[in-house]
C-alpha positions in Angstrom: 14.7 -54.3 -35.2 11.3 -53.8 -33.6 13.1 -52.1 -30.9 14.0 -49.7 -33.2 10.2 -48.6 -34.0 9.0 -45.8 -32.5 6.8 -42.4 -33.5 7.1 -39.5 -31.6 3.3 -38.2 -31.3 3.3 -34.5 -31.6 -0.5 -33.6 -33.0 -2.7 -32.4 -30.6 -3.3 -32.2 -26.7 -5.7 -33.1 -24.3 -6.4 -31.0 -21.7 -8.7 -31.0 -18.7 -10.0 -28.0 -19.8 -11.3 -28.5 -22.9 -13.1 -31.9 -22.3 -17.2 -32.1 -21.5 -18.0 -32.7 -18.2 -19.5 -36.1 -19.1 -17.2 -39.1 -21.3 -19.9 -39.9 -23.9 -20.0 -36.4 -25.3 -16.5 -36.2 -25.4 -16.4 -39.6 -27.1 -18.4 -38.4 -29.3 -16.4 -35.5 -30.4 -13.7 -37.5 -30.9 -15.4 -40.3 -33.1 -17.0 -37.4 -35.2 -13.6 -36.4 -35.4 -12.1 -39.6 -36.3 -14.6 -39.7 -39.4 -14.6 -36.3 -40.7 -10.5 -37.4 -40.7 -11.6 -40.8 -43.1 -9.3 -42.6 -40.4 -9.4 -46.6 -41.2 -11.9 -48.5 -39.7 -13.1 -45.8 -37.4 -15.8 -47.6 -35.6 -13.4 -51.1 -35.1 -12.7 -51.4 -31.5 -11.3 -54.3 -29.6 -13.9 -56.3 -27.2 -11.9 -57.7 -24.0 -13.9 -60.7 -22.8 -13.1 -63.2 -19.6 -14.1 -66.5 -19.8 -15.1 -68.7 -17.0 -11.6 -69.8 -16.2 -10.8 -65.6 -15.4 -8.8 -66.1 -19.2 -9.4 -63.2 -20.8 -10.1 -63.5 -24.8 -9.9 -60.4 -27.2 -11.3 -59.5 -30.9 -12.3 -57.1 -33.1 -15.8 -55.8 -33.4 -17.5 -53.1 -34.7 -19.5 -50.1 -33.0 -22.9 -49.7 -34.6 -24.3 -47.5 -32.0 -23.3 -44.8 -29.4 -26.0 -43.1 -27.7 -26.8 -41.5 -23.7 -26.2 -45.0 -22.5 -23.2 -46.1 -23.5 -22.5 -48.4 -26.6 -23.8 -50.7 -29.3 -22.6 -54.1 -31.0 -24.2 -57.2 -32.4 -22.7 -61.0 -32.2 -24.1 -64.0 -32.3 -25.6 -64.8 -28.8 -24.2 -68.4 -29.5 -20.8 -67.5 -29.9 -17.7 -67.4 -27.3 -17.9 -64.0 -26.6 -21.6 -64.3 -25.8 -21.0 -67.4 -23.3 -18.1 -65.1 -21.4 -20.6 -62.2 -21.1 -23.4 -65.1 -20.0 -20.5 -65.9 -17.0 -18.9 -62.3 -16.7 -21.0 -59.6 -16.9 -18.3 -56.9 -17.3 -15.8 -56.2 -20.6 -13.4 -53.7 -22.2 -13.7 -51.5 -25.5 -10.3 -50.2 -26.7 -10.3 -47.8 -29.7 -7.2 -47.1 -31.4 -7.0 -44.3 -34.2 -3.4 -43.9 -34.9 -4.0 -41.3 -37.7 -5.2 -39.0 -34.7 -2.8 -40.2 -32.4 -5.6 -41.2 -29.6 -6.7 -44.2 -28.1 -10.3 -44.6 -26.1 -10.4 -46.8 -23.3 -13.7 -48.2 -22.1 -14.7 -50.1 -19.2 -18.2 -51.3 -18.3 -21.1 -53.7 -17.6 -22.7 -55.4 -20.5 -26.3 -56.5 -21.5 -28.3 -57.0 -24.2 -30.4 -54.7 -26.4 -33.9 -55.6 -26.4 -35.1 -57.6 -29.5 -37.1 -54.9 -31.3 -33.7 -52.5 -31.7 -32.1 -56.3 -32.8 -34.6 -56.5 -35.1 -34.8 -53.3 -36.5 -30.9 -52.7 -37.1 -31.1 -56.9 -38.4 -33.3 -55.2 -40.9 -30.7 -52.5 -42.3 -28.5 -55.1 -43.2 -27.6 -55.8 -46.5 -29.6 -59.3 -47.5 -26.2 -61.4 -48.0 -25.2 -60.1 -44.2 -28.6 -60.8 -42.9 -28.1 -64.6 -44.7 -24.6 -64.9 -42.9 -26.2 -64.7 -39.6 -28.2 -67.7 -40.6 -25.4 -69.4 -42.2 -22.8 -69.6 -39.7 -22.6 -71.2 -36.4 -20.0 -68.5 -35.2 -17.0 -70.2 -33.0 -18.1 -73.6 -33.5 -15.6 -76.0 -35.2 -16.4 -76.6 -38.7 -15.0 -79.6 -41.2 -14.0 -77.0 -44.0 -15.2 -73.9 -45.8 -17.7 -75.4 -47.9 -19.7 -76.0 -45.0 -20.3 -72.2 -44.6 -21.0 -71.9 -48.9 -23.7 -74.8 -48.7 -25.6 -73.4 -45.3 -25.4 -69.7 -46.9 -27.0 -71.4 -50.6 -29.6 -73.0 -48.1 -30.9 -70.6 -46.4 -30.8 -68.4 -50.0 -32.9 -70.4 -51.2 -35.2 -71.1 -47.7 -35.7 -67.1 -47.1 -35.3 -65.1 -50.8 -34.9 -61.7 -50.3 -37.1 -62.0 -47.0 -35.1 -62.4 -44.0 -36.1 -62.6 -40.6 -33.5 -62.0 -37.7 -32.0 -65.5 -36.2 -33.3 -65.5 -32.3 -29.7 -66.1 -31.5 -28.3 -63.0 -33.1 -28.6 -59.7 -31.5 -27.3 -56.4 -29.9 -25.0 -55.7 -26.8 -25.0 -52.6 -24.6 -21.9 -51.8 -23.1 -22.5 -49.2 -20.0 -19.2 -47.5 -19.1 -18.3 -47.1 -15.4 -14.9 -45.3 -16.9 -13.7 -44.1 -20.0 -10.2 -42.8 -20.5 -8.9 -40.7 -23.8 -5.5 -40.6 -24.9 -3.7 -38.6 -26.7 -0.4 -39.2 -27.7 2.5 -36.3 -27.0 6.4 -35.8 -27.4 8.6 -38.0 -25.0 6.4 -40.1 -24.6 4.6 -38.1 -22.0 1.1 -38.7 -23.2 -2.1 -37.1 -21.6 -4.2 -39.5 -19.9 -8.0 -38.2 -19.2 -10.0 -40.4 -17.1 -13.0 -40.0 -16.5 -14.7 -42.6 -13.4 -18.2 -42.8 -12.4 -19.1 -41.8 -8.3 -22.7 -41.3 -6.6 -22.9 -37.7 -8.1 -21.3 -38.6 -11.4 -18.4 -38.2 -13.4 -15.3 -37.5 -11.9 -12.1 -36.4 -13.8 -8.7 -37.0 -13.5 -5.2 -37.2 -14.9 -3.5 -40.2 -15.1 0.3 -40.5 -15.5 1.6 -41.7 -19.0 
């Protein structure tokens, strides 16, 4: 029964004295630990957006860069998520690393990165991934899977291995104003350390589980 499924988390604890003053530095520590631990899909994150009717939408995307400003992912600028972002410039990211009994929640504003940076990343992708960006009219209704296969073949013939970045494809930067680090603990008394951006920098608080 679903109601009987439960785990008693007890691997680690998260204390204020042990965390960095800047949450982006703390995130990097946790991300590096997830990479070293070989957790499944360590860069997978749930991106949550809100549409024009204030209805939430969530999907999993991949983190492709984390820097001193925030978190970068790439997508089709004609996609549903891009439409939501054009309407509401705020979004949330959620990372969950069950092997480490950890979760990170990030709330922030979102903006496009430069065309130059999108070009650089696009050029680093495998050939088939670059062709896929051209072939798929992301989020649009299609009559069958063969539409994608035919489109992929068309662009392979057109470009060969010299594939430019589509103008409707590129990166977004999520600039956080709040980041919460969650560490599972026994008896559901989990550690929750939350960073809140204020005028003078980041404020660190503990939240009840």
